[in-house]
C-alpha positions, -999 to 999 in steps of 0.1 A, spaced: -56 -125 300 -81 -96 301 -54 -73 315 -30 -82 287 -57 -77 262 -65 -42 275 -28 -32 276 -21 -43 240 -53 -28 228 -44 5 244 -9 4 229 -23 -3 194 -50 24 199 -21 48 206 -8 39 172 -42 46 156 -48 9 151 -81 2 170 -81 -36 168 -113 -56 172 -117 -77 204 -121 -109 184 -88 -103 165 -70 -94 198 -83 -126 215 -70 -147 187 -36 -129 188 -32 -133 225 -41 -169 224 -15 -175 196 12 -160 218 2 -176 251 29 -201 249 55 -173 250 60 -169 288 75 -138 303 76 -119 270 77 -81 277 46 -61 268 67 -40 243 77 -71 224 41 -84 223 29 -51 211 55 -50 183 45 -85 172 8 -74 172 16 -43 151 35 -65 126 5 -89 123 -20 -61 120 0 -45 91 0 -79 74 -37 -85 79 -68 -74 61 -81 -44 81 -116 -57 76 -106 -87 98 -83 -70 124 -98 -35 131 -130 -25 148 -157 -6 131 -173 7 162 -157 42 160 -169 64 131 -140 87 135 -116 59 124 -136 52 92 -141 69 59 -175 85 54 -198 61 37 -205 87 9 -168 97 5 -169 91 -32 -199 113 -38 -189 137 -67 -214 164 -59 -197 173 -26 -172 200 -37 -148 198 -8 -147 186 28 -121 176 53 -119 143 72 -101 146 105 -91 111 113 -67 95 120 -82 69 96 -63 37 90 -67 24 54 -51 -3 32 -40 1 -4 -58 -20 -30 -42 -5 -61 -16 21 -70 -12 36 -105 14 58 -119 -5 85 -138 26 106 -145 40 80 -169 26 67 -202 11 32 -202 37 21 -227 67 34 -207 54 14 -177 51 -18 -198 86 -12 -211 99 -8 -175 83 -41 -165 98 -58 -196 133 -45 -188 130 -60 -153 119 -93 -169 150 -92 -191 172 -84 -161 179 -48 -172 177 -15 -155 182 21 -165 212 41 -152 210 76 -165 204 72 -203 222 38 -204 205 4 -201 227 -20 -180 223 -56 -172 214 -62 -136 218 -100 -138 247 -119 -154 235 -145 -179 240 -180 -166 247 -169 -130 225 -167 -100 198 -140 -103 207 -126 -70 240 -111 -82 240 -82 -106 269 -67 -125 273 -40 -99 269 -65 -70 233 -53 -63 204 -77 -60 187 -81 -93 152 -80 -79 159 -49 -58 173 -32 -89 141 -40 -108 119 -27 -79 139 5 -78 133 11 -116 96 4 -113 94 27 -83 115 56 -95 87 76 -111 79 110 -96 42 103 -102 17 116 -94 0 84 -83 -36 73 -80 -45 48 -53 -75 28 -43 -78 27 -5 -101 8 18 -110 12 55 -119 -14 81 -156 -14 71 -147 -20 35 -155 15 22 -133 23 -8 -121 56 -21 -99 70 -48 -68 89 -36 -47 112 -57 -12 123 -49 -16 161 -50 21 165 -39 47 138 -40 46 116 -9 78 98 -1 72 60 -2 43 60 -27 52 44 -60 44 13 -80 77 -3 -70 77 10 -34 42 6 -20 29 -30 -16 -7 -39 -22 -22 -42 13 2 -16 27 -13 5 55 -17 43 56 -30 67 82 -50 97 69 -52 128 91 -69 161 84 -73 151 47 -91 171 21 -117 152 -1 -127 170 -33 -154 157 -56 -151 123 -41 -113 121 -44 -90 120 -14 -61 144 -19 -28 131 -6 0 154 6 30 146 29 13 164 58 -18 142 58 -4 108 50 16 85 72 29 53 56 28 24 82 41 -2 58 30 -39 57 13 -57 29 -12 -85 22 10 -111 5 -16 -128 -17 -31 -96 -29 3 -81 -36 15 -111 -56 -17 -113 -76 -15 -75 -84 21 -77 -95 16 -108 -116 -12 -93 -135 0 -57 -138 16 -60 -173 -15 -76 -187 -38 -49 -172 -16 -22 -187 -17 -39 -222 -54 -43 -220 -58 -5 -213 -35 3 -242 -56 -20 -265 -88 -4 -253 -75 31 -258 -64 22 -293 -98 8 -301 -115 40 -289 -93 61 -312 -102 40 -343 -140 44 -337 
């Protein structure tokens, strides 16, 4: 048991995922009925479960180099660099390159089963038929996700490390895979050699690795409430303009 724990821990550490001993014990116990499973297969299963977990539960906080600085959001620090690699999870993603209204309209098009192709709005779901079949044979949900994720950004994220420290991250240059329809809430990122300016983590393709994954409950809640949050911000902005 201890030997298996050590081997899996070492494999995950090599992927910059330093799991806690308590999480690893629980994982190994849950797979103990699977006899003669190769280590590589067990490791892959462990990676999948870590990416679907809350990092505050699965990762250790004993190594400062794998955590965000406690004062990372301090605005008086003009610029610094954090070496990492630091595993973080995404709590929020916002498209700041599109207007709030255009984002609401994109959500409503998906709700109506429509998508944009060039300058033309097309139906992605045939009325009266199963929602999984669009007019072009594509899955309706996938088409909607593609539309919601096709913005060039930039995007602003809220990320969190294993200790619970949160930071605002700004897409300084476009990072493939970051988008409101691409990146799930709870998705995991690795930050390496990242610049932090005035309390904001600056994201570039060179310093970010998207590991994937998501936290199902958080992702569903975020998506269900996104339209209402956007409308509330529009209402608040309109109120400020009338004052």
